N, C-alpha and C positions, 0 to 999 in steps of 0.2 A: 701762551697759556700753560700753566704748570700742570704736571701730571697729577692724576688723582692720588690721594693718600691711601696707601694700602699697607696694613701691617698684619702680623699673625701671632698666634700663640701655638707653639708646636711641642706638646708634651709627648713623652714616650709612654706607652701603655704598659709599664712594668711595675706599677704600683698605684696606690690611691693618692689623690691630690691632698696637699696640706695648705696651711696659711701662706707659705711662700709662693706656691703656685697661684693661689687666688690673687695675691698682691700683683704678681707679674701679669696675669691675665686681665685683671681689672685696669691696670695702668694702660695696657695696649688697647683695650676696648674703649676706655674713656678718651684716649688720644684720637682714635679713629672717629669717635662721635664728635669730638670738638672740631675736627678738621673736615667734617662732612664726608668722611672716607669709608673704607671697608675694613672690617676685622675678619680675618680668616682663621679657621681652626684647621691645623694640620696634624696628622697623627704620624709620629716618627717611629715606626714599628719595624725597623730593619733588623733589630735584635730578635730573631725568631725564637731563640731559646728562652727569652724572658717576657716577651710581649704576649699579652693575653686579651682575648675579646672582652672578657668581663671587666678588665681594667679600662678598656676604651669606652664601654658602656657607662662605667662609673664616672669617667672624665666628663662625658656629655651631660650626665645627670647633675654633676656638681656645678658645671658652668651654667647650666640652665637655672639652677637654684640661685646662683649669684646674679641672675638677670641678664646674662650675656647671650646674645644671639649671633648666628653666623650663617653665611650662605652655604647651600648644599650644591654639589656633593663635596664632602670633605676629602681632601687629598690624603691618601694613605701611601706611605713610601713603599710598602711591600707590593703595591699594585703598579709601580712605575719603575721597576728595576731596569727596564730597557733604556729609559732616559739616562740613568747613571752609567750604564754600560757604554752607551754612545759617547758620553763625555769622557769616560776613561779611555775609550778607543782613540779619541781625538788626541788626548795627551800622549798616549803610547805611540801613535803614528809620528809624533814630533819628537820622540825620544825624551819626553819630559818625566816619564815614570820608569821604574825598573822593578824587577822581581827581587824581593828580599826573602831569603830562605831561613834567616835566623829566627829562632824561637824567642818568645818574650824573655825567657831566662837568659838566653845568649845576648839579647839586646841590652838587658839590665847589666850584665857582666861587662859588656863592651863600654857602656857609659861610665861604670864605676872605675874601670881601669884606664880611663882617658888620661893623657899626660898631665892635665891640670886638676885631676881629681874628679869626683862625681859630677856629672853634667845632667842637665834637664832635657837635653836634646840628643838625637841620634842622627848621625850622618854616615852614609856609606856610598857604595857605587855598584853598578851592575857587574855581574859575574861575566867571565868570558863566555862566548857563545857555546863553546864545547861543554864547559862545566854546567852551564844552565840547562843545556839539552839533556845532559846525563841526569841531573837532579829531577827534571821534569819527567823523564822516562821512568824514574823510580817512584814517581807519584808523590814526591815530597811536597808538603804544604808550603805556601809562600804568601807574602803580602805584597801588594803593589804599593810602592812608596814614591812620593813626589821627590824628584831630584832637584834640590835647591841650586846645585851647580848648573844643571842644564837650564833651569828656569832663569837664573841670573844671566846666563849667556843669551838666552832667547830675548830677554827684555833689556839687555844692556845694563843690568844692575837693577836695584830696587829703589833708587833715589827718587824716582817719580811716582812711586806708589803711595797714595794717601787715601784717607777716608775721613768723612765728617762725623764728629762725635757731638751729639746734642746733649747727651747726659754727661756721665763721668766714669772713667775707669777706676780701678782700685786705688790708684795714686792720684786721683782727681784729674786725670788726663781728660782734656776736653778741647773742642774746636777742631781745627784741621790737624789730623794725626798722621805722622809719617809712619807708614806700615813697616814693620820689621819682621818679615816672615822667617828670617833666620833664627829667631827665638824659638820657633817650633821644630826646627830640624827637618829631616826628611820624613814628613808625616805619612802615616798609613792612609791610603785612599780607598783600598779594597783588600779583601782577603780571598783566598782561593774558594773558601766555603761560604763567603758572604760577598755579594756582588758590589757592595759599596760601604764606605765608612762615613762617619758624621760630616766631616768637612766638605767632601765632594757632594754628598746628597743635599746639604743645606743650600749651597750656592746654586745648584741646578734648580732646586725647588723654588727658591726665592725669585730667580730669573723667570721661570716658567709661569709663576703665579703673579708676576708683576709687583712684587713687594717693593715698596719705596722706602719703608722705615722698619728697621729691626729694633724692637724694644724688648730687652731681656736683661737678666742680672749681670752685674759687673764681674761675676766669676767667669763669664764667657768673653770678657773684653779681649784677652789675648787671642782667642779664636778668630777675632776679626782680622788680625794680621795675616794669617795664612789664607783666610777666606778671601781677603782682598787680592792676594796673589793669584788664587785660582780664578777669580773673576777676570783678572787681566789676561791670564793664559787662555781662557775659554771665550774671551771677548764678550763677557756678560756685564750687564749694568751693575753699578755699585750702589746699594741702598744707603740711606743715612742711618747711622747707628745711634741708639739712645739707650745706653746702659744705665741701670738703676741700682741703688744700694740693695743689699739683701736683707730681707725681713728676718729678724732674730727673736728668739724667745726671751723670757724673763732672765734666763741664765746667760744671755749674751751670745748664745750659740745659734747660728743660723739654722732654719728649718731644713731638714733633708730627709729623703726617703730612707736612706741607710741608717739613720738614727731613730727611725720609727716615730717621726714627728706625728703629732695628733692630726688625724685626717679630717677633711671637711665632712665626710660621712659621720664621723664621731661627734663633731661639733653640732651638726644638724640634729643628730639623735639626742644630744644633750639640751636641745631647745634654743640654740643660738640662731638668730635671724640674720639674713644677708645684710640688713641695715646695721645691725650691731657689729658684725664683722668688719664692714667697711669703716665704721667709726673707729673701731679698734686699730685699724691699719692707717688711719688718717686720710681715708678716701671718701 
């Protein structure tokens, strides 16, 4: 007997939803309905400097307007930091993470001065115990980074890491995908002032919530590679991935919060109906 179908929509309450969010949420909701499964709403509010309760309320209002329903209670990441700290502690106990004291500027400089020119990834190594103790004693800020070297040693390499893609990545990658976590470098899993970063939180959440299918935009396709590695290191189940193309406006530019894309609130105020929006998006 196959496991029940469970998917999720996991917005960050750092702004209002736009057409692109609606498209992704509706795809996930319709997939859950078609499979007789469950659609979950998860609020990814670990960015305490930008997350706002009024944006969370607006998210729920917009989704309800679209005709989407979800079971309660909603999982808010800010209420489950202990889960992420426990996962980080497991990785630390096995020597799979290290404290990195470099600032973002220093990391950017190190990447730009790499032997083969500018790189998209960062790799480093733990400091000596004495130097680390000195810097901790001075109260210096640090980030916990995943050590790809230690992870490869633990797993005997990454050749056996795969994930199933039912949709398509940005280069039309589909089917059984060989994970390449090295493309992400030694990613940040937590910072001194923030208990967790995106990659760690999402794999812990998906496992605890029994998510079987991750349906999201293809801009997050590369994230699946490092998330697959974390699933292996933490002995967590691997969901099926279904990445979709990104909804774009008449100018061909994808909808994004940072570009102040027209919000669902504004569309609703202008008299657009959910049915009209779905037809507009081909749903």
